FINU-282043 format. One record per atom (N, C-alpha, C, O, CB): residue number from 0; atom name; residue in three letters; z, y, x. Coordinates in Angstrom, 3 decimals. Glycine has a CB too. Layout:
   num   atomo   residuo         up      north       east
   NUM      CA       ALA          Z          Y          X
...
//
This chain:
   num   atomo   residuo         up      north       east
     0       N       MET    102.447     92.566    127.411
     0      CA       MET    102.473     91.868    128.738
     0       C       MET    102.804     92.709    130.095
     0       O       MET    102.201     93.721    130.452
     0      CB       MET    101.108     91.253    128.906
     1       N       CYS    103.831     92.114    130.744
     1      CA       CYS    103.857     93.061    132.194
     1       C       CYS    103.161     92.956    133.077
     1       O       CYS    102.834     91.793    133.311
     1      CB       CYS    104.825     93.053    132.924
     2       N       PHE    102.690     93.828    133.824
     2      CA       PHE    101.863     93.954    135.071
     2       C       PHE    102.344     93.099    136.310
     2       O       PHE    101.535     92.854    137.205
     2      CB       PHE    101.846     95.435    135.488
     3       N       ASP    103.722     92.613    136.383
     3      CA       ASP    104.000     92.120    137.612
     3       C       ASP    103.884     90.699    137.452
     3       O       ASP    104.686     90.109    138.177
     3      CB       ASP    105.284     92.552    138.132
     4       N       GLY    103.183     89.964    136.773
     4      CA       GLY    102.556     88.245    136.469
     4       C       GLY    103.555     87.725    135.334
     4       O       GLY    103.336     86.586    134.922
     4      CB       GLY    102.704     86.958    138.100
     5       N       ARG    104.516     88.357    134.839
     5      CA       ARG    105.450     87.907    133.479
     5       C       ARG    105.278     88.286    132.630
     5       O       ARG    104.997     89.484    132.590
     5      CB       ARG    106.598     88.045    133.327
     6       N       TYR    105.333     87.540    131.450
     6      CA       TYR    105.081     87.700    130.065
     6       C       TYR    106.723     88.272    129.259
     6       O       TYR    107.856     87.921    129.588
     6      CB       TYR    104.436     86.038    129.476
     7       N       SER    106.390     89.072    128.334
     7      CA       SER    107.416     89.396    127.594
     7       C       SER    107.931     88.078    126.500
     7       O       SER    107.209     87.270    125.917
     7      CB       SER    106.946     90.725    126.879
     8       N       LEU    109.284     88.190    126.474
     8      CA       LEU    109.470     86.973    125.204
     8       C       LEU    108.692     87.193    123.774
     8       O       LEU    108.593     86.312    122.920
     8      CB       LEU    111.175     86.893    124.728
     9       N       GLY    108.242     88.309    123.679
     9      CA       GLY    107.602     88.933    122.247
     9       C       GLY    105.931     88.209    122.061
     9       O       GLY    105.473     87.558    121.122
     9      CB       GLY    107.471     91.005    122.411
    10       N       SER    105.303     88.628    123.345
    10      CA       SER    104.068     87.943    123.606
    10       C       SER    104.039     86.740    123.639
    10       O       SER    103.166     86.044    123.121
    10      CB       SER    103.552     88.224    124.591
    11       N       VAL    105.480     86.158    124.569
    11      CA       VAL    105.073     84.667    124.755
    11       C       VAL    105.465     83.712    123.013
    11       O       VAL    104.929     82.631    122.770
    11      CB       VAL    106.247     83.966    126.368
    12       N       VAL    106.276     84.272    122.198
    12      CA       VAL    106.330     83.753    121.041
    12       C       VAL    105.067     83.800    120.045
    12       O       VAL    104.747     82.833    119.354
    12      CB       VAL    107.377     84.316    120.542
    13       N       PHE    104.377     85.041    120.045
    13      CA       PHE    103.272     85.464    119.403
    13       C       PHE    102.243     84.298    119.729
    13       O       PHE    101.649     83.646    118.870
    13      CB       PHE    102.845     86.931    119.866
    14       N       THR    102.131     84.147    121.011
    14      CA       THR    100.986     82.929    121.613
    14       C       THR    101.130     81.731    121.047
    14       O       THR    100.235     80.943    120.742
    14      CB       THR    101.078     82.558    123.163
    15       N       PHE    102.724     81.570    120.865
    15      CA       PHE    103.333     80.154    120.641
    15       C       PHE    102.812     80.058    119.056
    15       O       PHE    101.909     79.253    118.829
    15      CB       PHE    105.254     80.032    120.907
    16       N       PHE    103.196     80.624    118.268
    16      CA       PHE    102.725     80.626    116.804
    16       C       PHE    101.301     80.695    116.697
    16       O       PHE    100.660     79.877    116.037
    16      CB       PHE    103.287     81.774    116.014
    17       N       LEU    100.715     81.778    117.409
    17      CA       LEU     99.087     81.684    116.975
    17       C       LEU     98.509     80.370    117.419
    17       O       LEU     97.613     79.892    116.723
    17      CB       LEU     98.117     82.908    117.704
    18       N       GLY     98.893     79.756    118.441
    18      CA       GLY     98.506     78.771    119.140
    18       C       GLY     98.592     77.455    117.825
    18       O       GLY     97.678     76.795    117.330
    18      CB       GLY     99.530     78.661    120.594
    19       N       GLY     99.947     77.439    117.577
    19      CA       GLY    100.429     76.550    116.493
    19       C       GLY     99.420     76.704    115.202
    19       O       GLY     98.729     75.795    114.743
    19      CB       GLY    102.014     76.962    116.097
    20       N       MET     99.470     77.687    114.852
    20      CA       MET     98.705     78.041    113.842
    20       C       MET     96.994     77.574    113.871
    20       O       MET     96.432     76.885    113.019
    20      CB       MET     98.926     79.515    113.814
    21       N       MET     96.433     78.115    114.997
    21      CA       MET     95.032     77.352    115.192
    21       C       MET     95.028     75.938    115.298
    21       O       MET     94.083     75.337    114.786
    21      CB       MET     94.351     77.769    116.398
    22       N       GLY     95.875     75.336    115.846
    22      CA       GLY     95.809     73.902    115.927
    22       C       GLY     95.954     73.315    114.930
    22       O       GLY     95.372     72.242    114.771
    22      CB       GLY     96.554     73.374    116.656
    23       N       ALA     96.731     73.817    114.012
    23      CA       ALA     97.032     73.281    112.678
    23       C       ALA     95.751     73.636    111.878
    23       O       ALA     95.062     72.761    111.354
    23      CB       ALA     98.422     73.921    112.015
    24       N       ALA     95.551     74.556    111.828
    24      CA       ALA     94.380     74.529    111.387
    24       C       ALA     92.607     73.888    111.443
    24       O       ALA     91.759     73.628    110.590
    24      CB       ALA     94.508     75.354    111.516
    25       N       MET     92.668     73.846    112.685
    25      CA       MET     91.594     73.078    113.302
    25       C       MET     92.011     71.446    113.070
    25       O       MET     91.135     70.686    112.657
    25      CB       MET     91.449     73.529    114.986
    26       N       THR     92.973     71.083    113.268
    26      CA       THR     93.238     69.663    112.832
    26       C       THR     93.051     69.358    110.968
    26       O       THR     92.516     68.406    110.401
    26      CB       THR     94.955     69.355    113.392
    27       N       ALA     93.595     70.345    110.502
    27      CA       ALA     93.176     70.213    109.031
    27       C       ALA     91.656     70.132    108.413
    27       O       ALA     91.231     69.521    107.432
    27      CB       ALA     93.739     71.333    108.433
    28       N       LEU     91.036     70.936    109.312
    28      CA       LEU     89.474     71.081    108.900
    28       C       LEU     88.804     69.811    109.223
    28       O       LEU     88.029     69.197    108.490
    28      CB       LEU     88.672     72.304    109.704
    29       N       LEU     89.270     69.428    110.636
    29      CA       LEU     88.464     68.363    111.389
    29       C       LEU     88.739     66.885    110.987
    29       O       LEU     87.827     66.064    111.080
    29      CB       LEU     88.756     68.489    112.900
    30       N       THR     90.048     66.503    110.515
    30      CA       THR     90.167     65.165    110.230
    30       C       THR     89.989     65.011    109.041
    30       O       THR     90.251     65.863    108.191
    30      CB       THR     91.232     64.599    110.562
    31       N       PRO     89.461     63.762    108.800
    31      CA       PRO     89.034     63.059    107.740
    31       C       PRO     89.949     62.538    106.905
    31       O       PRO     90.349     61.401    107.156
    31      CB       PRO     88.316     62.168    108.094
    32       N       ARG     90.431     63.190    105.837
    32      CA       ARG     91.897     62.806    105.081
    32       C       ARG     91.567     63.263    103.808
    32       O       ARG     90.802     64.206    103.609
    32      CB       ARG     93.393     63.573    105.656
    33       N       SER     92.209     62.524    102.816
    33      CA       SER     92.098     62.932    101.367
    33       C       SER     92.728     64.125    101.311
    33       O       SER     93.411     64.490    102.268
    33      CB       SER     92.688     61.984    100.348
    34       N       GLY     92.576     64.978    100.070
    34      CA       GLY     93.413     66.549     99.781
    34       C       GLY     94.871     66.336    100.217
    34       O       GLY     95.436     66.910    101.147
    34      CB       GLY     93.462     67.099     97.942
    35       N       ARG     95.424     65.339     99.319
    35      CA       ARG     96.985     64.926     99.531
    35       C       ARG     97.242     65.096    100.820
    35       O       ARG     97.911     66.004    101.313
    35      CB       ARG     97.403     63.460     99.171
    36       N       GLU     96.696     64.196    101.384
    36      CA       GLU     97.167     63.875    102.979
    36       C       GLU     97.162     65.018    103.952
    36       O       GLU     97.963     65.258    104.856
    36      CB       GLU     96.193     62.804    103.673
    37       N       THR     95.953     65.756    103.527
    37      CA       THR     95.724     66.954    103.944
    37       C       THR     97.023     67.936    103.774
    37       O       THR     97.819     68.350    104.617
    37      CB       THR     94.535     67.396    103.236
    38       N       ARG     96.943     68.120    102.557
    38      CA       ARG     98.074     69.204    102.113
    38       C       ARG     99.575     68.855    102.935
    38       O       ARG    100.282     69.651    103.553
    38      CB       ARG     98.333     69.078    100.239
    39       N       GLU     99.758     67.604    102.744
    39      CA       GLU    101.024     67.159    103.268
    39       C       GLU    101.082     67.433    105.035
    39       O       GLU    101.978     68.084    105.572
    39      CB       GLU    101.171     65.473    102.828
    40       N       MET    100.039     66.847    105.705
    40      CA       MET    100.092     67.362    107.152
    40       C       MET    100.040     68.682    107.371
    40       O       MET    100.442     69.150    108.436
    40      CB       MET     99.102     66.891    107.912
    41       N       ILE     99.529     69.464    106.367
    41      CA       ILE     99.801     71.212    106.705
    41       C       ILE    101.123     71.430    106.215
    41       O       ILE    101.726     72.301    106.840
    41      CB       ILE     98.700     72.425    105.851
    42       N       SER    101.590     71.031    105.517
    42      CA       SER    103.269     71.265    105.043
    42       C       SER    103.834     70.984    106.177
    42       O       SER    104.519     71.841    106.735
    42      CB       SER    103.995     70.285    103.808
    43       N       ASP    103.629     69.578    106.794
    43      CA       ASP    104.485     69.342    107.917
    43       C       ASP    104.576     70.181    108.966
    43       O       ASP    105.608     70.571    109.512
    43      CB       ASP    104.228     68.292    108.420
    44       N       GLY    103.194     70.510    109.290
    44      CA       GLY    102.833     71.529    110.383
    44       C       GLY    103.725     73.074    110.304
    44       O       GLY    104.169     73.821    111.176
    44      CB       GLY    101.114     71.824    110.192
    45       N       VAL    103.725     73.110    108.824
    45      CA       VAL    104.276     74.389    108.549
    45       C       VAL    105.637     74.476    109.051
    45       O       VAL    106.029     75.329    109.848
    45      CB       VAL    104.242     74.688    107.135
    46       N       ASN    106.482     73.353    108.433
    46      CA       ASN    107.686     73.055    108.341
    46       C       ASN    108.192     73.010    110.068
    46       O       ASN    109.268     73.394    110.526
    46      CB       ASN    107.794     71.672    107.411
    47       N       THR    107.145     72.470    110.726
    47      CA       THR    107.571     72.321    112.390
    47       C       THR    107.364     73.551    112.938
    47       O       THR    107.984     73.758    113.981
    47      CB       THR    106.684     71.235    113.326
    48       N       ALA    106.580     74.535    112.478
    48      CA       ALA    106.677     75.790    113.224
    48       C       ALA    107.857     76.782    113.155
    48       O       ALA    108.456     77.360    114.062
    48      CB       ALA    105.612     76.483    112.878
    49       N       TYR    108.082     76.823    111.276
    49      CA       TYR    109.245     77.372    111.026
    49       C       TYR    110.416     76.744    111.822
    49       O       TYR    111.060     77.573    112.466
    49      CB       TYR    109.435     77.313    109.652
    50       N       GLU    110.757     75.689    111.900
    50      CA       GLU    111.736     75.056    113.034
    50       C       GLU    111.900     75.787    114.193
    50       O       GLU    112.930     76.352    114.559
    50      CB       GLU    111.291     73.748    113.530
    51       N       SER    110.599     75.740    114.874
    51      CA       SER    110.272     75.919    116.279
    51       C       SER    110.790     77.614    116.244
    51       O       SER    111.459     78.057    117.177
    51      CB       SER    108.415     75.522    116.719
    52       N       ALA    110.414     78.442    115.115
    52      CA       ALA    110.515     79.469    115.128
    52       C       ALA    112.093     80.041    114.958
    52       O       ALA    112.367     81.120    115.483
    52      CB       ALA    109.613     79.766    114.316
    53       N       GLN    113.031     79.364    114.280
    53      CA       GLN    114.090     79.633    113.998
    53       C       GLN    114.975     79.280    115.498
    53       O       GLN    115.780     80.000    116.089
    53      CB       GLN    114.390     78.907    112.671
    54       N       LYS    114.550     78.078    115.797
    54      CA       LYS    115.202     77.675    117.283
    54       C       LYS    114.671     79.070    118.349
    54       O       LYS    115.560     79.735    118.881
    54      CB       LYS    114.402     75.829    117.956
    55       N       ALA    113.490     79.359    118.548
    55      CA       ALA    113.073     80.565    119.569
    55       C       ALA    113.968     81.790    119.107
    55       O       ALA    114.424     82.457    120.036
    55      CB       ALA    111.299     81.009    119.470
    56       N       ALA    114.312     82.216    117.747
    56      CA       ALA    114.597     83.333    117.387
    56       C       ALA    116.406     82.962    117.804
    56       O       ALA    117.113     83.935    118.066
    56      CB       ALA    113.975     83.720    115.717
    57       N       GLU    116.968     81.702    117.832
    57      CA       GLU    118.443     81.871    117.932
    57       C       GLU    118.672     81.662    119.635
    57       O       GLU    119.730     81.980    120.177
    57      CB       GLU    119.337     80.628    116.866
    58       N       THR    117.520     81.084    120.370
    58      CA       THR    117.704     81.451    121.791
    58       C       THR    117.488     82.717    122.175
    58       O       THR    118.203     83.016    123.132
    58      CB       THR    116.959     80.754    122.572
    59       N       ALA    116.724     83.651    121.776
    59      CA       ALA    116.360     85.010    121.876
    59       C       ALA    117.731     85.796    121.386
    59       O       ALA    118.064     86.839    121.950
    59      CB       ALA    114.978     85.334    120.945
    60       N       ARG    118.362     85.339    120.505
    60      CA       ARG    119.494     86.028    119.737
    60       C       ARG    120.860     85.454    120.991
    60       O       ARG    121.632     86.305    121.433
    60      CB       ARG    119.644     85.292    117.694
    61       N       GLU    120.957     84.304    121.332
    61      CA       GLU    121.692     83.891    122.472
    61       C       GLU    121.717     84.652    123.466
    61       O       GLU    122.765     85.027    123.990
    61      CB       GLU    121.351     82.837    122.914
    62       N       ARG    120.260     85.060    123.952
    62      CA       ARG    120.204     85.422    125.329
    62       C       ARG    120.564     86.969    125.132
    62       O       ARG    121.440     87.512    125.805
    62      CB       ARG    118.695     85.075    126.091
    63       N       ALA    119.853     87.601    124.201
    63      CA       ALA    120.442     88.792    123.886
    63       C       ALA    121.843     89.166    123.950
    63       O       ALA    122.191     90.143    124.613
    63      CB       ALA    120.132     88.988    122.829
    64       N       ASN    122.872     88.279    123.145
    64      CA       ASN    124.065     88.178    123.446
    64       C       ASN    124.899     88.003    124.648
    64       O       ASN    125.998     88.542    124.777
    64      CB       ASN    124.253     87.526    122.894
    65       N       GLU    124.339     87.221    125.541
    65      CA       GLU    124.601     87.274    126.692
    65       C       GLU    124.416     88.365    127.571
    65       O       GLU    125.362     88.853    128.190
    65      CB       GLU    124.147     86.457    127.042
    66       N       MET    122.979     88.874    127.687
    66      CA       MET    123.118     90.188    128.332
    66       C       MET    123.755     91.242    127.955
    66       O       MET    124.053     92.081    128.806
    66      CB       MET    122.168     90.634    128.500
    67       N       LEU    124.074     91.414    126.709
    67      CA       LEU    125.024     92.591    126.228
    67       C       LEU    126.294     92.275    126.418
    67       O       LEU    126.982     93.288    126.547
    67      CB       LEU    124.917     92.971    124.806
    68       N       ASP    126.867     91.320    126.485
    68      CA       ASP    128.384     90.821    127.089
    68       C       ASP    128.127     91.225    128.716
    68       O       ASP    128.920     92.106    129.047
    68      CB       ASP    128.770     88.791    126.834
    69       N       LYS    127.337     90.862    129.682
    69      CA       LYS    126.883     91.328    131.081
    69       C       LYS    126.848     92.228    131.206
    69       O       LYS    127.507     92.696    132.134
    69      CB       LYS    125.944     91.110    131.580
    70       N       GLY    126.216     92.931    130.533
    70      CA       GLY    126.211     94.436    130.396
    70       C       GLY    127.522     95.149    130.122
    70       O       GLY    127.895     95.909    131.015
    70      CB       GLY    125.316     94.801    129.314
    71       N       GLN    128.218     95.046    129.141
    71      CA       GLN    129.816     95.335    129.038
    71       C       GLN    130.433     95.296    129.950
    71       O       GLN    131.254     96.157    130.264
    71      CB       GLN    130.542     94.634    128.345
    72       N       GLU    130.152     94.186    130.644
    72      CA       GLU    131.599     93.926    131.575
    72       C       GLU    131.007     94.371    133.064
    72       O       GLU    131.723     94.478    134.060
    72      CB       GLU    132.274     91.961    131.584
    73       N       PHE    129.788     94.575    133.045
    73      CA       PHE    129.175     95.567    134.097
    73       C       PHE    129.988     97.058    133.916
    73       O       PHE    130.823     97.569    134.662
    73      CB       PHE    127.369     95.757    133.792
    74       N       ALA    129.521     97.462    132.870
    74      CA       ALA    130.047     98.958    132.376
    74       C       ALA    131.468     99.037    132.748
    74       O       ALA    131.814     99.979    133.460
    74      CB       ALA    129.923     99.243    130.680
    75       N       ASP    132.376     98.133    132.343
    75      CA       ASP    133.832     98.076    132.284
    75       C       ASP    134.350     98.166    133.674
    75       O       ASP    135.307     98.877    133.984
    75      CB       ASP    134.335     96.797    131.593
    76       N       LYS    133.498     97.212    134.727
    76      CA       LYS    133.866     97.279    135.999
    76       C       LYS    133.671     98.510    136.696
    76       O       LYS    134.606     99.000    137.329
    76      CB       LYS    133.296     96.358    136.617
    77       N       GLN    132.260     99.201    136.630
    77      CA       GLN    131.979    100.246    136.925
    77       C       GLN    132.659    101.693    136.384
    77       O       GLN    132.539    102.797    136.916
    77      CB       GLN    130.875    100.086    136.735
    78       N       LYS    133.474    101.315    135.058
    78      CA       LYS    134.232    102.479    134.811
    78       C       LYS    135.576    102.398    135.566
    78       O       LYS    136.101    103.422    136.002
    78      CB       LYS    134.436    102.657    133.317
    79       N       THR    136.167    101.102    135.729
    79      CA       THR    137.416    101.041    136.635
    79       C       THR    137.194    101.849    138.070
    79       O       THR    137.984    102.663    138.546
    79      CB       THR    137.769     99.409    136.954
    80       N       ILE    135.900    101.418    138.656
    80      CA       ILE    135.751    101.924    139.948
    80       C       ILE    135.767    103.598    140.041
    80       O       ILE    136.270    104.321    140.901
    80      CB       ILE    134.425    101.326    140.481
    81       N       ILE    135.160    103.874    139.052
    81      CA       ILE    135.117    105.390    138.859
    81       C       ILE    136.170    105.961    138.885
    81       O       ILE    136.551    106.668    139.818
    81      CB       ILE    134.609    105.824    137.791
    82       N       ALA    137.032    105.637    137.448
    82      CA       ALA    138.538    106.032    137.412
    82       C       ALA    139.327    106.135    138.917
    82       O       ALA    139.857    107.096    139.475
    82      CB       ALA    139.316    104.862    136.487
    83       N       SER    139.183    104.879    139.276
    83      CA       SER    140.180    104.983    140.751
    83       C       SER    139.544    105.829    141.370
    83       O       SER    140.326    106.655    141.841
    83      CB       SER    140.399    103.679    141.784
    84       N       ALA    138.216    106.104    141.678
    84      CA       ALA    137.446    106.745    142.723
    84       C       ALA    137.843    108.705    142.505
    84       O       ALA    137.919    109.639    143.304
    84      CB       ALA    135.518    106.192    142.406
    85       N       VAL    138.035    108.558    140.742
    85      CA       VAL    138.492    110.137    140.556
    85       C       VAL    140.041    110.359    140.658
    85       O       VAL    140.431    111.526    140.684
    85      CB       VAL    138.032    110.718    139.029
    86       N       ALA    140.785    109.532    140.707
    86      CA       ALA    142.207    109.457    140.734
    86       C       ALA    142.784    109.466    142.487
    86       O       ALA    143.827    109.994    142.874
    86      CB       ALA    142.625    107.964    139.834
    87       N       ALA    141.814    108.758    143.312
    87      CA       ALA    142.059    109.067    144.632
    87       C       ALA    141.383    110.857    145.164
    87       O       ALA    141.837    111.760    145.867
    87      CB       ALA    141.282    107.679    145.472
    88       N       GLY    140.545    110.727    144.641
    88      CA       GLY    139.848    112.274    144.677
    88       C       GLY    140.951    113.538    144.403
    88       O       GLY    141.152    114.475    145.175
    88      CB       GLY    138.583    112.382    143.338
    89       N       LYS    141.629    113.300    143.054
    89      CA       LYS    142.497    114.357    142.829
    89       C       LYS    143.907    114.431    143.652
    89       O       LYS    144.567    115.441    143.895
    89      CB       LYS    142.743    114.316    141.426
    90       N       GLU    144.236    112.813    144.081
    90      CA       GLU    144.999    113.039    144.870
    90       C       GLU    145.157    113.614    146.201
    90       O       GLU    146.219    113.987    146.699
    90      CB       GLU    145.258    112.339    144.834
    91       N       ALA    143.728    113.657    146.850
    91      CA       ALA    143.320    113.701    148.077
    91       C       ALA    143.448    115.585    147.829
    91       O       ALA    144.108    116.262    148.618
    91      CB       ALA    141.665    112.739    148.456
    92       N       MET    142.793    116.139    146.767
    92      CA       MET    142.906    117.310    146.320
    92       C       MET    144.159    117.865    146.559
    92       O       MET    144.342    118.825    147.308
    92      CB       MET    142.601    117.333    145.117
    93       N       GLU    145.081    117.242    145.899
    93      CA       GLU    146.334    117.862    145.638
    93       C       GLU    147.245    118.129    147.044
    93       O       GLU    147.920    119.136    147.257
    93      CB       GLU    147.102    116.905    144.596
    94       N       LYS    147.049    116.685    148.163
    94      CA       LYS    147.482    116.811    149.393
    94       C       LYS    146.698    118.111    149.999
    94       O       LYS    147.297    119.053    150.518
    94      CB       LYS    147.264    115.464    150.150
    95       N       GLU    145.582    118.053    149.892
    95      CA       GLU    145.013    119.129    150.802
    95       C       GLU    145.632    120.444    150.062
    95       O       GLU    146.238    121.221    150.799
    95      CB       GLU    143.194    119.112    150.895
    96       N       LYS    145.574    120.646    149.207
    96      CA       LYS    146.160    122.043    148.522
    96       C       LYS    147.447    122.342    148.911
    96       O       LYS    147.789    123.471    149.263
    96      CB       LYS    146.232    122.029    146.976
    97       N       GLU    148.389    121.109    148.849
    97      CA       GLU    149.757    121.701    149.356
    97       C       GLU    149.845    121.926    151.016
    97       O       GLU    150.690    122.679    151.500
    97      CB       GLU    150.992    120.619    148.896
    98       N       ARG    148.765    121.104    151.926
    98      CA       ARG    148.466    121.472    153.210
    98       C       ARG    148.070    122.576    153.760
    98       O       ARG    148.228    122.895    154.938
    98      CB       ARG    147.802    120.884    153.533
    99       N       LEU    147.392    123.364    152.667
    99      CA       LEU    146.619    124.491    152.621
    99       C       LEU    147.679    125.912    152.254
    99       O       LEU    147.727    126.967    152.887
    99      CB       LEU    145.403    124.170    151.457
   100       N       LEU    148.326    125.595    151.255
   100      CA       LEU    149.463    126.409    150.806
   100       C       LEU    150.691    126.531    151.927
   100       O       LEU    151.273    127.592    152.155
   100      CB       LEU    150.009    125.741    149.444
   101       N       ALA    150.945    125.445    152.494
   101      CA       ALA    151.891    125.568    153.718
   101       C       ALA    151.561    126.213    154.690
   101       O       ALA    152.241    127.101    155.205
   101      CB       ALA    152.215    124.518    154.268
   102       N       SER    150.167    125.732    155.153
   102      CA       SER    149.627    126.627    156.095
   102       C       SER    149.636    128.323    155.983
   102       O       SER    149.964    129.176    156.808
   102      CB       SER    148.327    126.187    156.152
   103       N       PHE    149.052    128.443    154.380
   103      CA       PHE    149.027    130.037    154.343
   103       C       PHE    150.383    130.557    154.259
   103       O       PHE    150.646    131.715    154.585
   103      CB       PHE    148.213    130.631    153.100
   104       N       LYS    151.379    129.611    153.768
   104      CA       LYS    153.014    130.747    153.874
   104       C       LYS    153.327    130.632    155.205
   104       O       LYS    154.023    131.563    155.612
   104      CB       LYS    154.661    130.206    152.898
   105       N       HIS    152.955    129.536    156.270
   105      CA       HIS    153.524    129.730    157.606
   105       C       HIS    152.772    130.788    158.323
   105       O       HIS    153.332    131.255    159.315
   105      CB       HIS    153.511    128.443    158.414
   106       N       LYS    151.657    131.230    158.016
   106      CA       LYS    150.762    132.264    158.413
   106       C       LYS    151.516    133.636    158.137
   106       O       LYS    151.894    134.435    158.993
   106      CB       LYS    149.361    132.141    157.618
   107       N       GLU    151.662    133.743    156.673
   107      CA       GLU    152.586    134.609    155.913
   107       C       GLU    153.799    135.246    156.609
   107       O       GLU    154.110    136.433    156.704
   107      CB       GLU    153.089    133.846    154.837
   108       N       GLY    154.495    133.961    157.143
   108      CA       GLY    155.811    134.483    157.883
   108       C       GLY    155.221    134.873    159.185
   108       O       GLY    155.476    136.046    159.457
   108      CB       GLY    157.105    133.316    158.077
   109       N       GLU    154.748    134.460    159.779
   109      CA       GLU    154.212    135.247    161.247
   109       C       GLU    153.495    136.483    160.928
   109       O       GLU    153.136    136.916    162.023
   109      CB       GLU    153.091    134.314    162.196
   110       N       VAL    153.117    137.239    160.057
   110      CA       VAL    152.419    138.602    160.043
   110       C       VAL    153.731    139.250    159.774
   110       O       VAL    153.802    140.473    159.649
   110      CB       VAL    151.105    138.906    158.874
//
């Protein structure tokens, strides 16, 4: 759990499953049914929980892939910007170098 009032995905999923298991256990214990009916009800609950877990895992996987794609796009964009800045810096350095050499040669000719 984070301290900014938000919960992590892991804690939400854990709480969801814990609540589901507690609910299923309480229902199984407190409902007046035959043994067969109770076993079927428990089986249905487990199957439902399993399907919910699969959906949650798939959603988490999709979100992780989206975040990875966005991160890769951001990195590529920043790489292009940095490469352009480096190229501009090299070009400016070459121009300044030529200017200084010309200035130095000019001063040598005066002496």
